[in-house]
FIDO-143398 format. One record per atom (N, C-alpha, C): z, y, x; residue number from 0; atom name. Coordinates in steps of 0.02 Angstrom, whole numbers. Last residue first. Example, Ala and Ser with C-alpha at 12.3 -4.5 7.8 and 13.67 -1.06 7.14 Angstrom:
2
     zz     yy     xx   i at
    354   -112    642   1  N
    357    -53    684   1 CA
    394      2    645   1  C
    390   -284    660   0  N
    390   -225    615   0 CA
    390   -165    660   0  C
***
This chain:
313
     zz     yy     xx   i at
   5621   6483  -1733 312  N
   5579   6545  -1764 312 CA
   5551   6599  -1731 312  C
   5580   6356  -1596 311  N
   5638   6397  -1616 311 CA
   5580   6455  -1681 311  C
   5582   6166  -1618 310  N
   5560   6251  -1635 310 CA
   5604   6298  -1630 310  C
   5659   6066  -1515 309  N
   5676   6110  -1574 309 CA
   5624   6150  -1557 309  C
   5594   5937  -1433 308  N
   5639   5989  -1412 308 CA
   5622   6032  -1499 308  C
   5643   5735  -1488 307  N
   5569   5834  -1485 307 CA
   5616   5877  -1503 307  C
   5739   5636  -1379 306  N
   5730   5689  -1401 306 CA
   5669   5745  -1430 306  C
   5654   5487  -1344 305  N
   5667   5552  -1361 305 CA
   5687   5585  -1389 305  C
   5686   5330  -1445 304  N
   5636   5383  -1419 304 CA
   5672   5432  -1394 304  C
   5781   5188  -1351 303  N
   5757   5241  -1401 303 CA
   5730   5274  -1381 303  C
   5751   5066  -1269 302  N
   5696   5082  -1322 302 CA
   5701   5136  -1348 302  C
   5835   5056  -1176 301  N
   5856   5013  -1220 301 CA
   5788   5031  -1272 301  C
   5792   5161  -1063 300  N
   5783   5058  -1065 300 CA
   5798   5019  -1101 300  C
   5824   5266  -1131 299  N
   5746   5240  -1134 299 CA
   5743   5164  -1100 299  C
   5937   5259  -1114 298  N
   5917   5267  -1164 298 CA
   5850   5247  -1184 298  C
   5954   5264   -952 297  N
   5989   5187   -998 297 CA
   5935   5208  -1073 297  C
   5815   5318   -895 296  N
   5888   5333   -919 296 CA
   5895   5259   -966 296  C
   5699   5316   -825 295  N
   5733   5342   -782 295 CA
   5790   5349   -826 295  C
   5580   5184   -826 294  N
   5644   5193   -841 294 CA
   5677   5265   -819 294  C
   5439   5193   -699 293  N
   5513   5142   -702 293 CA
   5562   5202   -760 293  C
   5287   5227   -748 292  N
   5337   5217   -731 292 CA
   5396   5190   -744 292  C
   5184   5038   -789 291  N
   5209   5093   -820 291 CA
   5276   5124   -766 291  C
   5060   5014   -669 290  N
   5125   4983   -691 290 CA
   5152   5044   -723 290  C
   4872   4997   -725 289  N
   4924   5052   -686 289 CA
   5020   5031   -702 289  C
   4763   4841   -755 288  N
   4813   4927   -762 288 CA
   4877   4947   -717 288  C
   4645   4806   -727 287  N
   4701   4834   -703 287 CA
   4733   4889   -731 287  C
   4522   4753   -847 286  N
   4543   4779   -781 286 CA
   4610   4800   -772 286  C
   4518   4565   -901 285  N
   4511   4649   -921 285 CA
   4553   4662   -842 285  C
   4395   4476   -965 284  N
   4449   4466   -910 284 CA
   4454   4540   -922 284  C
   4298   4443  -1034 283  N
   4355   4397  -1064 283 CA
   4410   4407  -1017 283  C
   4190   4513  -1033 282  N
   4197   4447   -991 282 CA
   4268   4418   -993 282  C
   4234   4627  -1096 281  N
   4151   4600  -1115 281 CA
   4172   4533  -1057 281  C
   4410   4614  -1142 280  N
   4360   4661  -1088 280 CA
   4305   4608  -1116 280  C
   4559   4631  -1220 279  N
   4508   4607  -1191 279 CA
   4423   4639  -1170 279  C
   4696   4677  -1238 278  N
   4632   4726  -1224 278 CA
   4575   4693  -1190 278  C
   4837   4632  -1231 277  N
   4813   4660  -1282 277 CA
   4737   4683  -1306 277  C
   4842   4577  -1089 276  N
   4835   4543  -1158 276 CA
   4792   4584  -1211 276  C
   4773   4606   -950 275  N
   4795   4657  -1023 275 CA
   4785   4600  -1049 275  C
   4818   4590   -764 274  N
   4761   4564   -852 274 CA
   4812   4593   -910 274  C
   4842   4689   -644 273  N
   4890   4628   -710 273 CA
   4835   4609   -738 273  C
   4892   4710   -464 272  N
   4842   4742   -527 272 CA
   4857   4656   -557 272  C
   5043   4727   -402 271  N
   4972   4683   -397 271 CA
   4933   4706   -459 271  C
   5153   4736   -382 270  N
   5123   4797   -360 270 CA
   5047   4777   -365 270  C
   5236   4571   -365 269  N
   5253   4655   -361 269 CA
   5181   4713   -362 269  C
   5086   4468   -360 268  N
   5134   4480   -335 268 CA
   5188   4565   -354 268  C
   5044   4341   -509 267  N
   5030   4415   -474 267 CA
   5080   4450   -447 267  C
   5071   4191   -520 266  N
   5094   4255   -554 266 CA
   5063   4302   -478 266  C
   4925   4055   -534 265  N
   4986   4088   -484 265 CA
   5029   4159   -527 265  C
   4840   3994   -601 264  N
   4917   3974   -640 264 CA
   4970   4048   -609 264  C
   4757   3981   -510 263  N
   4722   4023   -599 263 CA
   4785   4029   -608 263  C
   4793   3925   -399 262  N
   4742   3954   -372 262 CA
   4749   4022   -478 262  C
   4841   3805   -440 261  N
   4895   3846   -409 261 CA
   4854   3920   -426 261  C
   4707   3740   -488 260  N
   4764   3778   -565 260 CA
   4825   3815   -511 260  C
   4650   3724   -373 259  N
   4635   3777   -412 259 CA
   4696   3784   -482 259  C
   4740   3610   -361 258  N
   4726   3657   -303 258 CA
   4675   3726   -315 258  C
   4697   3514   -431 257  N
   4771   3521   -428 257 CA
   4782   3593   -383 257  C
   4575   3464   -393 256  N
   4561   3533   -469 256 CA
   4644   3546   -464 256  C
   4593   3419   -265 255  N
   4553   3485   -296 255 CA
   4558   3523   -344 255  C
   4667   3308   -340 254  N
   4657   3346   -312 254 CA
   4646   3429   -294 254  C
   4537   3255   -407 253  N
   4603   3271   -432 253 CA
   4639   3322   -411 253  C
   4445   3230   -307 252  N
   4438   3289   -343 252 CA
   4489   3312   -386 252  C
   4514   3124   -231 251  N
   4540   3202   -207 251 CA
   4493   3243   -249 251  C
   4498   3023   -375 250  N
   4574   3051   -303 250 CA
   4549   3117   -281 250  C
   4368   3013   -361 249  N
   4413   3027   -415 249 CA
   4468   3070   -396 249  C
   4339   2957   -223 248  N
   4313   3035   -247 248 CA
   4342   3049   -330 248  C
   4398   2835   -248 247  N
   4438   2862   -165 247 CA
   4387   2972   -209 247  C
   4349   2766   -341 246  N
   4393   2792   -359 246 CA
   4446   2841   -313 246  C
   4226   2766   -288 245  N
   4212   2798   -357 245 CA
   4293   2822   -348 245  C
   4241   2658   -161 244  N
   4225   2724   -156 244 CA
   4247   2776   -229 244  C
   4279   2571   -255 243  N
   4343   2604   -194 243 CA
   4322   2659   -184 243  C
   4179   2542   -320 242  N
   4194   2555   -363 242 CA
   4290   2593   -315 242  C
   4050   2548   -181 241  N
   4054   2552   -240 241 CA
   4124   2573   -300 241  C
   4088   2548    -35 240  N
   4075   2559    -84 240 CA
   4067   2565   -165 240  C
   4179   2539    113 239  N
   4189   2582     73 239 CA
   4124   2594     19 239  C
   4122   2510    271 238  N
   4057   2476    206 238 CA
   4124   2485    131 238  C
   4203   2538    360 237  N
   4244   2497    337 237 CA
   4183   2461    258 237  C
   4110   2670    417 236  N
   4169   2623    455 236 CA
   4171   2554    436 236  C
   4081   2742    305 235  N
   4041   2738    387 235 CA
   4066   2681    410 235  C
   4207   2732    202 234  N
   4116   2709    210 234 CA
   4072   2694    249 234  C
   4293   2769    266 233  N
   4282   2706    283 233 CA
   4231   2682    235 233  C
   4252   2913    305 232  N
   4261   2877    341 232 CA
   4226   2820    339 232  C
   4242   2956    139 231  N
   4173   2949    185 231 CA
   4184   2909    239 231  C
   4388   2919    113 230  N
   4313   2911     80 230 CA
   4259   2904    109 230  C
   4429   3033    212 229  N
   4460   2961    223 229 CA
   4399   2910    179 229  C
   4399   3147    175 228  N
   4387   3139    234 228 CA
   4382   3055    249 228  C
   4445   3120     63 227  N
   4385   3151     38 227 CA
   4344   3111    104 227  C
   4584   3122     74 226  N
   4567   3086     45 226 CA
   4488   3067     39 226  C
   4614   3269    164 225  N
   4613   3209    218 225 CA
   4572   3150    149 225  C
   4564   3363     76 224  N
   4537   3348    143 224 CA
   4550   3280    150 224  C
   4693   3361    -15 223  N
   4605   3343    -36 223 CA
   4568   3336      8 223  C
   4803   3387     66 222  N
   4773   3297     61 222 CA
   4701   3310     19 222  C
   4732   3500    104 221  N
   4768   3454    170 221 CA
   4769   3397    134 221  C
   4807   3568    -26 220  N
   4715   3585    -20 220 CA
   4722   3534     61 220  C
   4916   3538    -57 219  N
   4877   3478   -103 219 CA
   4812   3521    -82 219  C
   4982   3614     47 218  N
   4991   3562     44 218 CA
   4935   3505     20 218  C
   4930   3728    -19 217  N
   4899   3708     54 217 CA
   4921   3629     48 217  C
   5011   3740   -141 216  N
   4946   3739   -160 216 CA
   4912   3719    -63 216  C
   5131   3721    -81 215  N
   5149   3681   -116 215 CA
   5035   3697   -123 215  C
   5147   3854    -18 214  N
   5169   3792     33 214 CA
   5131   3735    -18 214  C
   5129   3928   -146 213  N
   5083   3929   -100 213 CA
   5096   3898    -36 213  C
   5259   3908   -219 212  N
   5190   3887   -227 212 CA
   5127   3895   -184 212  C
   5353   3953   -104 211  N
   5344   3884   -139 211 CA
   5275   3851   -152 211  C
   5278   4066     10 210  N
   5333   4052    -77 210 CA
   5319   3976    -84 210  C
   5233   4126    136 209  N
   5278   4059    127 209 CA
   5334   4058     50 209  C
   5100   4208    198 208  N
   5129   4222    143 208 CA
   5171   4125    159 208  C
   5056   4310    310 207  N
   5102   4303    313 207 CA
   5134   4263    267 207  C
   4913   4334    312 206  N
   4972   4377    271 206 CA
   5027   4363    264 206  C
   4886   4254    412 205  N
   4885   4359    415 205 CA
   4942   4375    379 205  C
   4897   4152    366 204  N
   4926   4157    427 204 CA
   4952   4246    436 204  C
   4789   4147    262 203  N
   4869   4110    263 203 CA
   4894   4152    318 203  C
   4696   4136    341 202  N
   4696   4196    290 202 CA
   4772   4187    271 202  C
   4691   4053    404 201  N
   4684   4111    448 201 CA
   4712   4156    402 201  C
   4678   3936    298 200  N
   4725   3942    380 200 CA
   4728   3999    392 200  C
   4559   3967    256 199  N
   4629   3987    211 199 CA
   4683   3954    259 199  C
   4476   3934    345 198  N
   4479   4012    337 198 CA
   4549   4016    303 198  C
   4476   3794    351 197  N
   4504   3821    416 197 CA
   4530   3901    406 197  C
   4448   3765    214 196  N
   4518   3745    245 196 CA
   4543   3786    312 196  C
   4334   3813    202 195  N
   4372   3839    163 195 CA
   4438   3819    193 195  C
   4277   3708    297 194  N
   4258   3787    338 194 CA
   4338   3822    269 194  C
   4295   3603    248 193  N
   4350   3602    291 193 CA
   4329   3675    315 193  C
   4216   3634    120 192  N
   4290   3614     92 192 CA
   4340   3638    160 192  C
   4099   3607    167 191  N
   4121   3675    132 191 CA
   4197   3685    136 191  C
   4097   3479    226 190  N
   4082   3530    254 190 CA
   4108   3590    220 190  C
   4067   3412     99 189  N
   4138   3391    126 189 CA
   4152   3446    185 189  C
   3979   3432      8 188  N
   4045   3472     -5 188 CA
   4075   3470     44 188  C
   3871   3327     58 187  N
   3883   3387     49 187 CA
   3928   3430     49 187  C
   3945   3199     52 186  N
   3931   3237    109 186 CA
   3931   3324    105 186  C
   3963   3211    -75 185  N
   4030   3216    -51 185 CA
   4019   3242     12 185  C
   3844   3213   -141 184  N
   3884   3249   -157 184 CA
   3953   3256   -105 184  C
   3818   3073    -82 183  N
   3771   3144    -42 183 CA
   3822   3204    -71 183  C
   3902   3014   -169 182  N
   3886   3007    -75 182 CA
   3856   3052    -64 182  C
   3852   2981   -278 181  N
   3913   3012   -264 181 CA
   3934   3019   -187 181  C
   3728   2946   -283 180  N
   3739   3013   -284 180 CA
   3788   3044   -271 180  C
   3742   2809   -215 179  N
   3736   2846   -175 179 CA
   3719   2928   -194 179  C
   3787   2783   -355 178  N
   3855   2756   -291 178 CA
   3804   2803   -231 178  C
   3711   2775   -423 177  N
   3750   2829   -453 177 CA
   3783   2815   -399 177  C
   3619   2677   -389 176  N
   3582   2760   -408 176 CA
   3640   2805   -402 176  C
   3685   2586   -408 175  N
   3668   2586   -326 175 CA
   3656   2664   -343 175  C
   3700   2551   -544 174  N
   3777   2570   -502 174 CA
   3736   2596   -430 174  C
   3567   2654   -635 173  N
   3603   2607   -614 173 CA
   3652   2630   -559 173  C
   3624   2774   -765 172  N
   3581   2751   -693 172 CA
   3603   2696   -683 172  C
   3626   2760   -949 171  N
   3666   2738   -903 171 CA
   3604   2727   -810 171  C
   3589   2664  -1035 170  N
   3575   2742  -1041 170 CA
   3591   2756  -1008 170  C
   3610   2545  -1056 169  N
   3542   2547  -1044 169 CA
   3535   2611  -1045 169  C
   3728   2553  -1103 168  N
   3731   2529  -1021 168 CA
   3643   2549  -1012 168  C
   3758   2593  -1230 167  N
   3774   2641  -1177 167 CA
   3738   2613  -1113 167  C
   3665   2474  -1282 166  N
   3683   2529  -1305 166 CA
   3699   2599  -1239 166  C
   3680   2311  -1193 165  N
   3650   2368  -1236 165 CA
   3689   2452  -1257 165  C
   3754   2234  -1123 164  N
   3691   2278  -1064 164 CA
   3629   2296  -1120 164  C
   3896   2200  -1089 163  N
   3865   2234  -1146 163 CA
   3817   2265  -1096 163  C
   3962   2105   -996 162  N
   3895   2121  -1006 162 CA
   3866   2134  -1069 162  C
   4066   2165   -931 161  N
   4090   2152  -1017 161 CA
   4020   2123  -1019 161  C
   4031   2205   -827 160  N
   4094   2160   -812 160 CA
   4089   2123   -894 160  C
   3935   2329   -867 159  N
   3901   2273   -845 159 CA
   3963   2188   -826 159  C
   4055   2430   -891 158  N
   3981   2390   -948 158 CA
   3991   2317   -943 158  C
   4096   2438   -777 157  N
   4134   2402   -833 157 CA
   4107   2363   -887 157  C
   3999   2498   -709 156  N
   4025   2439   -695 156 CA
   4076   2378   -757 156  C
   3984   2621   -806 155  N
   3928   2560   -806 155 CA
   3958   2516   -768 155  C
   4127   2684   -770 154  N
   4076   2655   -836 154 CA
   4038   2607   -834 154  C
   4086   2686   -630 153  N
   4150   2666   -665 153 CA
   4143   2618   -728 153  C
   3985   2786   -614 152  N
   3964   2708   -591 152 CA
   4040   2651   -636 152  C
   4044   2906   -686 151  N
   3995   2857   -725 151 CA
   3995   2785   -697 151  C
   4135   2937   -613 150  N
   4154   2890   -676 150 CA
   4101   2877   -707 150  C
   4039   2960   -499 149  N
   4085   2911   -483 149 CA
   4117   2878   -548 149  C
   3981   3073   -564 148  N
   3929   3008   -530 148 CA
   3991   2953   -521 148  C
   4094   3130   -565 147  N
   4041   3126   -645 147 CA
   4030   3075   -624 147  C
   4109   3169   -460 146  N
   4161   3141   -489 146 CA
   4124   3138   -537 146  C
   4019   3251   -395 145  N
   4040   3169   -358 145 CA
   4080   3165   -403 145  C
   4008   3373   -442 144  N
   3950   3312   -477 144 CA
   3984   3260   -462 144  C
   4134   3418   -407 143  N
   4120   3418   -461 143 CA
   4080   3356   -501 143  C
   4090   3434   -271 142  N
   4132   3388   -294 142 CA
   4147   3369   -360 142  C
   4019   3561   -288 141  N
   3979   3492   -263 141 CA
   4044   3409   -295 141  C
   4117   3639   -314 140  N
   4041   3616   -387 140 CA
   4019   3568   -355 140  C
   4193   3646   -218 139  N
   4227   3628   -286 139 CA
   4172   3606   -329 139  C
   4082   3685   -121 138  N
   4116   3656   -120 138 CA
   4166   3601   -184 138  C
   4097   3816   -189 137  N
   4051   3764   -173 137 CA
   4062   3706   -168 137  C
   4217   3868   -172 136  N
   4186   3884   -247 136 CA
   4132   3816   -245 136  C
   4236   3868    -54 135  N
   4283   3844    -90 135 CA
   4255   3827   -145 135  C
   4141   3982     -5 134  N
   4144   3917     16 134 CA
   4171   3855    -16 134  C
   4209   4060    -75 133  N
   4122   4077    -98 133 CA
   4142   3995    -73 133  C
   4337   4113    -26 132  N
   4315   4088    -91 132 CA
   4269   4051    -89 132  C
   4317   4149    119 131  N
   4352   4084     89 131 CA
   4325   4064     15 131  C
   4245   4227    117 130  N
   4206   4198    117 130 CA
   4253   4140    110 130  C
   4341   4329     42 129  N
   4289   4319      6 129 CA
   4246   4255     19 129  C
   4445   4324    150 128  N
   4447   4303     85 128 CA
   4387   4291     52 128  C
   4422   4396    285 127  N
   4400   4319    254 127 CA
   4400   4296    184 127  C
   4447   4500    264 126  N
   4395   4505    259 126 CA
   4379   4421    233 126  C
   4594   4528    128 125  N
   4541   4510    183 125 CA
   4488   4503    184 125  C
   4753   4569     52 124  N
   4652   4585     32 124 CA
   4617   4561    125 124  C
   4871   4563     28 123  N
   4813   4486     22 123 CA
   4737   4479     38 123  C
   4924   4659     10 122  N
   4935   4611     67 122 CA
   4906   4554     71 122  C
   4856   4730   -104 121  N
   4827   4755    -13 121 CA
   4848   4695     36 121  C
   4826   4599   -192 120  N
   4838   4646   -199 120 CA
   4836   4643   -101 120  C
   4664   4529   -294 119  N
   4720   4532   -222 119 CA
   4750   4575   -225 119  C
   4699   4555   -453 118  N
   4632   4574   -408 118 CA
   4691   4575   -345 118  C
   4654   4452   -607 117  N
   4704   4471   -544 117 CA
   4663   4499   -478 117  C
   4632   4405   -752 116  N
   4597   4421   -701 116 CA
   4659   4454   -679 116  C
   4649   4273   -894 115  N
   4658   4333   -875 115 CA
   4629   4340   -788 115  C
   4602   4131   -979 114  N
   4648   4146   -896 114 CA
   4679   4208   -879 114  C
   4488   4160  -1038 113  N
   4580   4170  -1060 113 CA
   4637   4181  -1019 113  C
   4406   4170   -993 112  N
   4402   4210  -1027 112 CA
   4478   4208  -1054 112  C
   4368   4054   -924 111  N
   4386   4127   -879 111 CA
   4398   4179   -945 111  C
   4386   3950  -1014 110  N
   4450   3951   -964 110 CA
   4460   4027   -933 110  C
   4263   3969  -1040 109  N
   4323   3973  -1085 109 CA
   4364   3976  -1047 109  C
   4169   3926   -904 108  N
   4181   3979   -939 108 CA
   4236   4005  -1003 108  C
   4225   3785   -912 107  N
   4259   3838   -858 107 CA
   4245   3903   -895 107  C
   4198   3717  -1056 106  N
   4274   3735  -1021 106 CA
   4293   3770   -960 106  C
   4067   3717  -1004 105  N
   4088   3775  -1046 105 CA
   4159   3783  -1033 105  C
   4058   3659   -880 104  N
   4038   3710   -873 104 CA
   4060   3753   -929 104  C
   4111   3523   -937 103  N
   4135   3574   -906 103 CA
   4110   3623   -883 103  C
   3993   3492  -1033 102  N
   4084   3513  -1079 102 CA
   4087   3524  -1009 102  C
   3899   3484   -927 101  N
   3901   3524   -992 101 CA
   3958   3550  -1004 101  C
   3938   3393   -854 100  N
   3911   3436   -849 100 CA
   3920   3479   -866 100  C
   3937   3264   -910  99  N
   3983   3286   -887  99 CA
   3995   3364   -883  99  C
   3781   3244   -979  98  N
   3861   3237  -1026  98 CA
   3921   3254   -982  98  C
   3738   3245   -846  97  N
   3741   3297   -880  97 CA
   3812   3306   -934  97  C
   3714   3116   -818  96  N
   3797   3150   -788  96 CA
   3776   3225   -831  96  C
   3569   3091   -849  95  N
   3648   3096   -893  95 CA
   3709   3095   -854  95  C
   3524   3132   -723  94  N
   3486   3163   -803  94 CA
   3562   3171   -806  94  C
   3492   3095   -587  93  N
   3556   3086   -637  93 CA
   3556   3112   -685  93  C
   3419   3044   -481  92  N
   3410   3004   -568  92 CA
   3480   3032   -581  92  C
   3396   3122   -355  91  N
   3450   3080   -378  91 CA
   3459   3043   -450  91  C
   3287   3238   -403  90  N
   3271   3181   -332  90 CA
   3348   3139   -349  90  C
   3348   3258   -525  89  N
   3281   3238   -516  89 CA
   3258   3167   -497  89  C
   3460   3343   -492  88  N
   3464   3292   -558  88 CA
   3407   3237   -536  88  C
   3476   3436   -443  87  N
   3476   3380   -385  87 CA
   3473   3312   -436  87  C
   3440   3569   -472  86  N
   3427   3538   -429  86 CA
   3410   3483   -380  86  C
   3573   3555   -591  85  N
   3494   3550   -593  85 CA
   3441   3546   -535  85  C
   3669   3540   -517  84  N
   3664   3483   -567  84 CA
   3579   3481   -555  84  C
   3669   3645   -480  83  N
   3692   3609   -413  83 CA
   3654   3535   -468  83  C
   3692   3733   -567  82  N
   3633   3757   -552  82 CA
   3633   3693   -469  82  C
   3849   3696   -626  81  N
   3783   3697   -662  81 CA
   3707   3697   -612  81  C
   3892   3748   -495  80  N
   3918   3651   -537  80 CA
   3845   3653   -571  80  C
   3905   3861   -544  79  N
   3865   3813   -470  79 CA
   3853   3762   -456  79  C
   3957   3896   -640  78  N
   3914   3918   -645  78 CA
   3846   3876   -577  78  C
   4107   3857   -592  77  N
   4069   3817   -646  77 CA
   3981   3833   -636  77  C
   4123   3942   -501  76  N
   4097   3906   -509  76 CA
   4073   3839   -529  76  C
   4123   4068   -577  75  N
   4069   4040   -522  75 CA
   4082   3965   -497  75  C
   4246   4062   -671  74  N
   4181   4056   -691  74 CA
   4119   4017   -647  74  C
   4320   4039   -553  73  N
   4349   3997   -587  73 CA
   4258   3990   -638  73  C
   4353   4170   -503  72  N
   4296   4129   -476  72 CA
   4289   4060   -507  72  C
   4425   4249   -603  71  N
   4365   4257   -585  71 CA
   4311   4197   -565  71  C
   4561   4249   -520  70  N
   4562   4190   -583  70 CA
   4450   4194   -606  70  C
   4575   4318   -406  69  N
   4593   4238   -389  69 CA
   4575   4200   -452  69  C
   4423   4399   -297  68  N
   4491   4425   -358  68 CA
   4532   4337   -361  68  C
   4334   4384   -238  67  N
   4385   4412   -216  67 CA
   4444   4398   -252  67  C
   4218   4360   -294  66  N
   4247   4296   -259  66 CA
   4294   4334   -221  66  C
   4161   4444   -386  65  N
   4170   4367   -415  65 CA
   4202   4352   -373  65  C
   4234   4592   -379  64  N
   4193   4580   -325  64 CA
   4204   4473   -371  64  C
   4261   4713   -529  63  N
   4282   4666   -449  63 CA
   4234   4630   -429  63  C
   4216   4830   -618  62  N
   4221   4858   -541  62 CA
   4274   4780   -499  62  C
   4164   4766   -734  61  N
   4261   4760   -713  61 CA
   4272   4796   -643  61  C
   4021   4778   -748  60  N
   4101   4811   -776  60 CA
   4162   4825   -778  60  C
   4019   4675   -628  59  N
   3998   4773   -636  59 CA
   4011   4812   -682  59  C
   4030   4581   -691  58  N
   4076   4613   -628  58 CA
   4064   4682   -632  58  C
   3975   4569   -782  57  N
   4020   4600   -800  57 CA
   4074   4594   -743  57  C
   3856   4544   -729  56  N
   3856   4603   -779  56 CA
   3930   4640   -769  56  C
   3847   4432   -641  55  N
   3839   4521   -624  55 CA
   3869   4545   -668  55  C
   3910   4332   -734  54  N
   3931   4363   -699  54 CA
   3925   4449   -653  54  C
   3794   4364   -821  53  N
   3833   4374   -871  53 CA
   3896   4395   -830  53  C
   3688   4296   -739  52  N
   3653   4372   -750  52 CA
   3754   4396   -803  52  C
   3733   4183   -748  51  N
   3759   4181   -673  51 CA
   3744   4276   -677  51  C
   3740   4120   -868  50  N
   3787   4116   -853  50 CA
   3789   4169   -792  50  C
   3598   4120   -868  49  N
   3626   4168   -952  49 CA
   3687   4179   -896  49  C
   3571   4001   -787  48  N
   3532   4053   -795  48 CA
   3575   4137   -813  48  C
   3660   3916   -848  47  N
   3663   3920   -785  47 CA
   3637   3990   -753  47  C
   3584   3887   -975  46  N
   3657   3918   -992  46 CA
   3683   3941   -898  46  C
   3444   3843   -917  45  N
   3454   3900   -966  45 CA
   3520   3927   -947  45  C
   3515   3708   -871  44  N
   3492   3759   -843  44 CA
   3478   3834   -848  44  C
   3560   3658   -984  43  N
   3581   3661   -940  43 CA
   3564   3733   -882  43  C
   3418   3636  -1057  42  N
   3478   3672  -1092  42 CA
   3533   3704  -1021  42  C
   3361   3563   -960  41  N
   3339   3624   -955  41 CA
   3395   3662  -1010  41  C
   3438   3438   -978  40  N
   3453   3486   -913  40 CA
   3413   3526   -920  40  C
   3392   3413  -1103  39  N
   3454   3408  -1107  39 CA
   3458   3462  -1024  39  C
   3256   3400  -1131  38  N
   3279   3443  -1149  38 CA
   3365   3471  -1110  38  C
   3218   3290  -1038  37  N
   3196   3336  -1024  37 CA
   3251   3395  -1053  37  C
   3314   3190  -1052  36  N
   3283   3177   -994  36 CA
   3261   3273   -967  36  C
   3344   3165  -1184  35  N
   3398   3218  -1144  35 CA
   3352   3228  -1067  35  C
   3268   3180  -1332  34  N
   3230   3164  -1275  34 CA
   3294   3189  -1213  34  C
   3366   3077  -1446  33  N
   3335   3129  -1412  33 CA
   3311   3147  -1348  33  C
   3480   2943  -1451  32  N
   3410   2987  -1489  32 CA
   3408   3037  -1445  32  C
   3581   2841  -1444  31  N
   3515   2857  -1408  31 CA
   3451   2891  -1418  31  C
   3707   2880  -1476  30  N
   3660   2850  -1544  30 CA
   3590   2823  -1496  30  C
   3788   2923  -1376  29  N
   3830   2862  -1450  29 CA
   3756   2843  -1478  29  C
   3702   2972  -1273  28  N
   3750   2901  -1269  28 CA
   3785   2874  -1332  28  C
   3638   3072  -1352  27  N
   3582   3025  -1321  27 CA
   3607   2950  -1309  27  C
   3757   3157  -1414  26  N
   3702   3109  -1440  26 CA
   3687   3090  -1417  26  C
   3803   3220  -1297  25  N
   3829   3146  -1336  25 CA
   3798   3113  -1397  25  C
   3674   3297  -1274  24  N
   3709   3209  -1194  24 CA
   3745   3175  -1231  24  C
   3673   3379  -1353  23  N
   3628   3344  -1353  23 CA
   3648   3258  -1318  23  C
   3827   3428  -1337  22  N
   3797   3407  -1391  22 CA
   3741   3350  -1390  22  C
   3814   3507  -1216  21  N
   3842   3457  -1208  21 CA
   3832   3397  -1288  21  C
   3685   3577  -1257  20  N
   3673   3538  -1206  20 CA
   3702   3488  -1216  20  C
   3766   3685  -1343  19  N
   3702   3643  -1373  19 CA
   3697   3581  -1324  19  C
   3843   3717  -1252  18  N
   3870   3681  -1314  18 CA
   3812   3635  -1349  18  C
   3768   3811  -1158  17  N
   3811   3720  -1140  17 CA
   3841   3683  -1208  17  C
   3721   3892  -1267  16  N
   3675   3830  -1195  16 CA
   3734   3791  -1194  16  C
   3829   3942  -1320  15  N
   3793   3930  -1327  15 CA
   3744   3875  -1337  15  C
   3870   4026  -1182  14  N
   3921   3972  -1216  14 CA
   3881   3915  -1255  14  C
   3786   4093  -1176  13  N
   3791   4041  -1107  13 CA
   3827   3983  -1142  13  C
   3798   4190  -1285  12  N
   3737   4152  -1242  12 CA
   3742   4079  -1207  12  C
   3919   4236  -1253  11  N
   3919   4207  -1317  11 CA
   3855   4168  -1304  11  C
   3876   4313  -1153  10  N
   3962   4276  -1139  10 CA
   3926   4221  -1202  10  C
   3789   4403  -1153   9  N
   3772   4363  -1121   9 CA
   3828   4292  -1121   9  C
   3877   4487  -1276   8  N
   3808   4431  -1280   8 CA
   3796   4390  -1237   8  C
   3949   4534  -1143   7  N
   3997   4507  -1231   7 CA
   3921   4452  -1255   7  C
   3888   4616  -1077   6  N
   3911   4550  -1058   6 CA
   3953   4510  -1108   6  C
   3846   4715  -1189   5  N
   3786   4642  -1147   5 CA
   3822   4598  -1140   5  C
   3942   4768  -1192   4  N
   3930   4737  -1249   4 CA
   3857   4692  -1239   4  C
   3948   4808  -1082   3  N
   4018   4781  -1126   3 CA
   3980   4738  -1166   3  C
   3842   4910  -1088   2  N
   3870   4878  -1018   2 CA
   3902   4810  -1039   2  C
   3868   5015  -1182   1  N
   3833   4957  -1191   1 CA
   3836   4902  -1126   1  C
   4040   5019  -1247   0  N
   4005   5041  -1203   0 CA
   3943   4977  -1193   0  C
***
């Protein structure tokens, strides 16, 4: 179909933009060549725009709400991350953070193609679910930017301690710029995480979920909130800045990734729609197929072919 072809083309164009941006940033960091301050962020911006159109077209083809399923939102999160970077890079002077953003956006885009899709079952559908997923997605996008700034801070600090003031050191932002950017991204993402925690708790109580994986996911979600809250509180009350804040930010982002992995790798419950591995769609996802009818005899269960009726002369 035409729509599927368009979605497929948008997927490859988006991937190409992210790949080009990743190569450009890597070349700049390693060799100091290329005008990364202009072309790199623009490539990420083009990739984010194509990514947004791809999500819209793919969701229409698959008849799936991008923020209602379990697996599809990872693509939305990476797109949001890229958009947030493009909007904040000049004000916070973190253009070089694109060296993390472009590969992460590319990885998330490819992961959304191979992870598979699963719509929520009737047991888990709720009016709260889309709002819960949306707030969490934007929160994860901002925490990814905070993680990028924190990682660059640690790299820059290590280079400074070793007195390597040439090469990569000169191409990274100053330490105070990275520390301030990390803090602002955490401040922006924390309210979204808080809303996600509250709506997630209400949603879980409504559907009465209690499997071991769901309990662990909730535990890691609360731990993520506590770690980020501790980083922000200790910065305000005890002056936690620099390396300690960077390590706390990286730890909080790590727990957030664990929560996201629980969402992505969860097995669909019986009766839910599952993805077909043999029929990839335009978005790298597949529509749910109805479960086959149960075998009516031991012969069918063993895989034997039923007899064909004999033709009467």
